[in-house]
C-alpha positions as CSV (number, residue, x, y, z in Angstrom):
1,M,4.1,-6.1,-12.5
2,R,4.7,-4.6,-9.0
3,F,2.4,-2.2,-7.1
4,R,3.1,-0.3,-3.9
5,I,1.1,1.7,-1.5
6,T,1.1,5.4,-2.4
7,T,2.5,8.1,0.0
8,E,-0.8,9.9,-0.2
9,Y,-2.6,6.9,1.2
10,I,0.0,6.5,4.0
11,K,-0.5,10.2,4.9
12,K,-4.3,9.7,4.9
13,Q,-3.9,6.8,7.3
14,N,-1.6,8.9,9.6
15,R,-4.1,11.7,9.7
16,K,-6.7,9.3,10.9
17,L,-4.3,8.1,13.6
18,I,-3.8,11.7,14.7
19,L,-7.6,12.3,14.9
20,I,-8.0,9.2,17.0
21,A,-5.2,10.3,19.3
22,L,-6.8,13.7,19.7
23,F,-10.1,12.1,20.5
24,F,-8.6,9.9,23.2
25,F,-6.6,12.8,24.6
26,L,-9.8,14.9,24.8
27,L,-11.7,12.0,26.5
28,S,-8.7,11.7,29.0
29,V,-8.8,15.4,29.8
30,V,-12.6,15.3,30.4
31,S,-12.1,12.2,32.6
32,L,-9.3,14.0,34.5
33,A,-11.5,17.1,35.0
34,M,-14.3,15.0,36.3
35,L,-11.9,13.3,38.7
36,L,-10.7,16.6,40.0
37,D,-14.2,17.9,40.4
38,A,-15.5,14.8,42.2
39,N,-16.8,15.3,45.7
40,S,-17.7,11.8,46.7
41,M,-16.4,8.3,46.1
42,S,-19.2,7.4,43.7
43,E,-18.2,10.3,41.4
44,I,-14.6,9.1,41.2
45,I,-15.3,5.7,39.7
46,I,-16.3,6.7,36.2
47,P,-13.4,9.2,35.7
48,I,-10.9,6.5,36.9
49,I,-12.4,4.0,34.5
50,G,-12.2,6.6,31.7
51,L,-8.5,7.3,32.4
52,Y,-7.8,3.6,32.6
53,L,-9.4,3.0,29.2
54,F,-8.2,6.1,27.3
55,V,-4.6,7.0,28.4
56,P,-3.0,3.7,27.3
57,K,-4.4,4.1,23.8
58,I,-2.7,7.5,23.5
59,F,0.7,5.9,24.3
60,K,0.1,3.1,21.7
61,I,-0.4,5.6,18.8
62,P,3.3,6.5,18.2
63,G,4.1,2.8,17.9
64,T,1.4,2.5,15.3
65,F,3.0,5.3,13.3
66,K,6.3,3.5,13.3
67,E,4.7,0.2,12.3
68,N,2.8,1.8,9.5
69,A,5.9,3.4,8.1
70,K,7.8,0.1,8.1
71,S,5.2,-2.3,6.9
72,Q,3.4,-1.6,3.7
73,P,2.3,-4.5,1.6
74,V,3.6,-4.9,-1.9
75,L,1.5,-6.5,-4.6
76,E,3.2,-8.4,-7.4
77,L,1.0,-9.5,-10.3
78,N,2.0,-12.3,-12.6
79,E,-0.3,-11.9,-15.6
80,S,0.9,-15.0,-17.5
81,E,0.1,-17.4,-14.6
82,G,-3.1,-15.5,-13.6
83,K,-1.9,-15.1,-10.0
84,F,-0.7,-12.3,-7.8
85,S,1.1,-12.3,-4.5
86,I,1.0,-9.9,-1.6
87,S,4.1,-9.6,0.5
88,H,4.0,-8.0,3.9
89,K,7.1,-8.2,6.0
90,A,8.2,-11.8,5.7
91,D,4.8,-13.2,4.8
92,V,3.8,-13.8,1.2
93,V,0.2,-14.7,0.2
94,T,-0.4,-16.0,-3.4
95,V,-3.9,-15.7,-4.8
96,D,-5.1,-17.4,-8.0
97,I,-7.3,-14.9,-10.0
98,A,-9.3,-17.9,-11.4
99,R,-10.6,-18.5,-7.8
100,F,-12.4,-15.2,-7.7
101,K,-16.1,-15.5,-7.2
102,N,-16.7,-11.8,-7.5
103,L,-14.6,-8.8,-8.4
104,R,-16.0,-5.4,-7.3
105,L,-14.5,-2.1,-8.5
106,Q,-15.6,0.8,-6.3
107,Y,-15.6,4.3,-7.8
108,I,-16.1,7.8,-6.4
109,S,-16.5,10.5,-9.0
110,K,-15.1,8.3,-11.8
111,T,-12.0,7.6,-9.8
112,L,-11.3,4.1,-8.7
113,K,-11.0,3.9,-4.9
114,S,-10.8,0.2,-4.2
115,I,-10.9,-3.3,-5.6
116,I,-12.7,-6.0,-3.6
117,A,-12.2,-9.6,-4.6
118,T,-14.2,-12.4,-3.1
119,T,-12.9,-16.0,-3.5
120,H,-15.1,-19.1,-3.8
121,S,-14.0,-20.1,-0.3
122,G,-15.5,-16.8,1.0
123,N,-12.2,-14.9,1.7
124,V,-12.4,-11.2,0.9
125,L,-9.4,-9.3,-0.4
126,R,-9.5,-5.5,-0.4
127,L,-7.0,-3.5,-2.5
128,E,-6.9,0.1,-1.7
129,G,-4.3,2.9,-1.8
130,Y,-2.0,1.2,-4.4
131,E,-0.2,3.2,-7.1
132,N,-1.6,2.6,-10.6
133,L,-4.8,1.1,-9.2
134,E,-6.5,1.7,-12.6
135,A,-3.9,-0.4,-14.3
136,L,-4.2,-3.1,-11.8
137,A,-8.0,-3.1,-12.2
138,S,-7.8,-3.3,-16.0
139,I,-5.5,-6.3,-15.7
140,L,-7.8,-8.0,-13.2
141,E,-10.8,-7.2,-15.5
142,R,-9.0,-9.0,-18.4
143,L,-8.3,-12.1,-16.3
144,T,-11.7,-12.3,-14.6
145,P,-14.9,-13.4,-16.5
146,S,-17.1,-10.5,-17.2
147,N,-20.1,-12.0,-15.4
148,Q,-18.1,-12.0,-12.1
149,I,-17.2,-8.2,-12.3
150,T,-19.3,-5.6,-10.5
151,Y,-18.9,-1.9,-10.8
152,A,-20.0,-0.1,-7.6
153,K,-20.6,3.7,-7.5
154,F,-21.2,3.7,-3.8
155,Y,-18.0,3.5,-1.8
156,H,-18.1,1.7,1.5
157,H,-15.3,0.8,3.8
């Protein structure tokens, strides 16, 4: 079974990027205003450092938009083998569901928001924004022992 990232999730991520860009733009404008209002050399240093830190971040955001549009991971679940693989660009990671130490299903208002799997080696895998997330969760619940499944009502990032 194949699961892809939803367009709603991609739009949500893009909105976050826009807010970050606006925040850095606002900080750059404030730094520029402080620079233009400076009367002495000591008042110039902080605005220059601000511009040096904030302006490059603004120019990196469009590249991040393009990267997000092209590179969405695809999850492929092989129920008979008890494994799933996540492919992102040319990389493929295969995870054995039997190696799960803990499977946490996070809900908000009875809606599944994310699945967090922790392996015995300590690696954490977070599945969020996939289409048919409920179906994926039900399959993972069937393949994971019930004492290793946790249902969280508090959603944390």
